[in-house]
C-alpha positions in Angstrom: 105.7 102.2 128.1 108.3 99.5 127.5 107.2 97.6 130.6 103.5 97.8 129.5 104.5 96.5 126.0 106.2 93.5 127.6 103.1 92.9 129.7 100.9 92.8 126.6 100.4 89.2 125.2 99.4 90.6 121.8 102.9 92.0 121.4 104.6 88.6 121.8 105.2 88.2 118.0 107.3 91.4 118.1 108.9 90.9 121.5 112.5 90.8 120.1 112.1 94.4 119.1 111.7 95.6 122.7 112.7 92.8 125.0 113.5 94.1 128.5 115.3 91.1 129.9 118.6 92.9 130.2 117.0 95.9 131.8 115.4 93.8 134.4 118.7 92.1 135.3 121.0 95.1 135.2 119.0 98.2 136.2 116.2 99.3 138.6 113.9 99.4 135.6 111.4 96.9 137.1 111.4 98.5 140.5 110.7 101.9 138.9 107.7 100.5 136.9 106.2 99.0 140.1 106.9 102.3 142.0 105.1 104.3 139.3 102.0 102.2 139.6 102.0 102.9 143.4 102.7 106.6 142.8 99.6 106.9 140.5 97.4 105.3 143.2 97.8 108.6 145.1 97.2 110.8 142.0 94.0 111.9 140.3 92.4 109.0 138.4 91.9 109.0 134.6 89.5 108.0 131.9 85.8 106.9 131.7 86.4 104.1 134.3 88.2 106.4 136.8 91.4 104.4 137.0 95.0 104.7 138.1 96.8 105.8 135.0 98.9 102.6 134.8 95.8 100.5 135.2 94.0 102.6 132.5 96.7 102.2 129.9 96.9 98.4 130.7 93.2 97.9 130.4 93.0 97.3 126.6 95.5 94.4 127.0 93.5 93.0 129.9 90.2 93.2 128.0 91.5 91.8 124.7 94.8 90.2 125.6 95.6 88.4 122.3 94.5 90.8 119.6 96.1 94.2 118.7 93.1 95.0 116.5 90.7 94.2 119.5 92.8 96.5 121.7 92.7 99.3 119.2 88.9 98.9 118.9 88.6 99.0 122.7 90.6 102.3 122.7 88.5 103.7 119.9 85.2 102.8 121.6 86.1 103.8 125.2 88.7 106.6 124.8 87.7 108.1 121.4 86.6 111.3 123.0 90.0 111.7 124.8 92.2 111.1 121.7 91.6 114.3 119.7 93.7 114.4 116.6 95.3 111.1 117.6 92.1 109.3 116.6 93.1 109.6 113.0 96.4 107.8 113.7 94.5 105.1 115.4 92.2 104.6 112.4 95.2 104.5 110.1 96.5 101.6 112.3 93.3 99.7 111.5 94.0 100.2 107.8 97.6 99.1 108.1 96.7 95.9 110.0 94.0 95.1 107.5 96.5 95.5 104.6 98.8 93.1 106.3 96.0 90.6 106.9 95.0 90.8 103.2 98.5 90.2 102.1 98.8 87.2 104.5 95.5 85.8 103.2 96.7 86.1 99.7 99.9 84.3 100.5 98.1 81.4 102.2 95.4 81.2 99.5 95.3 78.1 97.2 97.4 78.4 94.2 94.6 78.2 91.7 94.7 81.7 90.2 95.6 82.2 86.6 99.2 83.5 86.3 99.7 87.2 85.7 101.2 88.2 82.4 104.9 89.2 82.8 106.1 92.0 80.5 109.1 91.2 78.3 111.7 93.8 77.6 113.9 91.8 75.3 115.5 93.7 72.4 115.1 97.1 74.1 118.8 97.4 75.2 119.7 99.4 72.2 117.0 102.1 72.7 118.7 105.5 72.8 118.4 107.6 76.0 116.4 110.8 75.6 117.4 113.0 78.4 118.9 115.9 76.4 115.9 118.3 77.0 116.4 118.0 80.8 120.1 118.7 80.9 119.6 122.4 81.6 117.5 122.1 84.7 117.6 118.6 86.1 121.1 118.5 87.6 120.3 121.8 89.5 116.8 121.0 90.8 116.2 120.8 94.6 113.0 118.7 94.8 110.3 118.6 97.4 107.9 115.6 97.2 104.3 116.1 98.3 101.4 113.6 98.4 99.0 116.1 96.7 95.8 115.2 98.6 97.5 115.1 102.0 99.2 118.4 101.2 96.0 120.1 100.3 94.3 118.8 103.4 97.2 120.2 105.5 97.0 123.5 103.8 93.2 123.7 104.5 93.9 123.2 108.2 96.9 125.7 108.2 95.0 128.5 106.4 91.6 127.6 107.9 89.7 127.5 104.6 88.9 124.9 102.0 91.8 124.2 99.7 91.1 121.2 97.5 92.3 122.3 94.0 95.9 123.1 92.9 94.9 126.6 91.8 93.8 127.3 95.4 97.3 126.7 96.8 98.3 130.1 98.4 101.2 131.9 96.7 102.7 132.5 100.2 103.1 128.7 100.6 105.0 128.5 97.3 107.1 131.5 98.3 107.9 129.7 101.6 109.2 126.6 99.7 111.2 128.8 97.4 112.7 130.6 100.4 113.7 127.3 101.9 115.7 126.6 98.7 113.4 124.2 96.8 113.1 124.8 93.1 110.8 122.0 92.1 107.6 120.1 93.4 107.0 116.4 92.9 103.3 116.0 93.4 102.5 112.4 94.2 98.9 111.4 93.1 98.6 114.1 90.6 97.4 112.0 87.6 93.9 110.6 87.0 93.8 107.2 88.7 92.3 104.0 87.5 89.2 102.8 89.3 90.3 99.3 88.5 92.8 99.6 91.3 90.1 100.6 93.8 87.9 97.7 92.7 90.7 95.1 93.0 91.4 96.3 96.6 87.6 96.0 97.4 87.5 92.4 96.0 90.5 91.6 98.2 88.6 92.6 101.3 89.2 96.3 101.8 85.9 98.1 101.2 87.2 101.5 102.1 90.2 101.4 99.7 91.0 104.2 97.3 92.8 103.8 94.0 96.5 103.7 94.1 98.4 106.8 93.2 100.6 104.6 91.0 97.7 102.9 89.1 96.9 105.4 86.4 94.0 105.8 84.0 95.9 108.5 82.1 98.7 111.0 82.4 96.2 113.9 82.8 95.7 115.9 86.0 92.9 114.4 88.1 89.6 116.2 87.6 89.0 116.7 91.4 92.4 118.6 91.6 91.1 121.3 89.3 91.7 120.0 85.8 89.5 121.9 83.3 87.7 118.9 82.1 85.3 116.3 83.5 87.0 113.6 85.5 87.3 110.3 83.6 85.8 107.1 85.0 
């Protein structure tokens, strides 16, 4: 895989992370890579194009040599049926690359936007701390953090039934966490989110974005997690 990465022109901006110059000069690494390619010539072929395994995994870089996004799209289109659960990881890579592109576009955009208001905290230094109510339990808590929607999705797969509200979390799952020694759950994404966050991401070029877990409409449990009230918009 290291040899293939160094053969991929689209990886050149990141080459210092996996440069193989020393291995080429000091080990039989390069000879092994070439021998593997010859070895797979005599083995069963792979993929929709019936290729030597090394040729198959090189084919995205040959088809779209200078674009990681293009190579991922090649893999999705031609090998999607072979990827199984890894297809979700590939799709997440598209989202990550797009987020990076949006950030770069914003950085390079003309500086014509109105400045954002910066909050001032002057004069708050004398505000008294108010942690006394937590002194009984906070120093002793052993906390497990869970992204609540990811956790519910995982539990649905684990228990093979639909689990999408907090009141549907199986007692045995909570018992398991307690058995492991955890005494508290920090549920990330619990509160009702602001749709303004979603709209801002859409305007910045991400049409499939969801509202940030840290951009809140109110400190109330989200309606789709089982709060006994209509979800606010």
